[in-house]
C-alpha positions, 0 to 999 in steps of 0.5 A: 493370536491370543485374540483370535483364539479368544474370538473362536470361543465366543458365541455367534452373537458375541462375535457379532457384538464384538465386530460391531464395537470394533466397527464403531470404534473405527468410525469414531477414529475416522470422525476425529481425524476428519474433524481435525482436518476440517479444523485445520482447513478452517484455521488455514482460511480464518487466520489470514482473513482475520489478519487482513480484517485486523490490518484494515481496522488498524489502518482506519483507526490509526490515521493521524489526527489532522487539524480542520484547517489542514484538510483541503477536501473530504471527497478527493480532488483531481488537479494538474499542476505543470512542473519544469526543471531547468539545470544549467539552462537545459530543461530536464525531461519528466518521464511518463508513468512516474507513480503508475504501477500495480497501485497508482500513487495519488501523485503521478504522471501519464505522459512526458508533458511535465503535467503532474496528476494529483488524483486523490480520493477521500480526505486530502490534506495539505501534506498530501499535495506538497511538491516534495511528495512527487519527488518521493514518488519519483525517488529523486532528491529535491529541497531548498539546497538540492535538485537531483545531484545538483546542490548549492555551491560554487557551480550554482544554486536551486531556485523555484518560481511558482506562476512566475513569482519567486517561491522559497517553500521548495519541497513544502510548497502546496501545489494547486490546480493549474500551477506553473512550477519551475525549478532552476539550478543555475 
């Protein structure tokens, strides 16, 4: 109320100047609020983008160093070894689409034909093509002592043949294009 009384005692010119000042103050307040909203919007976009960029840079610079003799290819490879698993005389099916999903794994299957697909891009190391990597993708147990739930003991033991020859590398075996790998529990 006292402001209104004070306002009435002002001249027309003084009232106009006072209204102009109040209007300018309101506009400054609105600009500050608008700037604050724009800053928040920018941060909402910039922070996740910066995080993604940082993640990719970190990933690119944190590749494990690999000895030159462990690098098989620098521009990827596309191989197809054949895998069969025989447990107590019965061949076990290897399902289609192991490792196929929203993101295809470098080692996967397409059809239930026992053909493994090693479809890799960029640098490929010996570790990338080990037979154990396929079993990790498949989420099945495989080692020199176990295949699936069958482990060495009085009921049988695990053996592996590669291209008809006994092989004792098991999960560490480095697969090659056209290999015929047979895992047996007998």
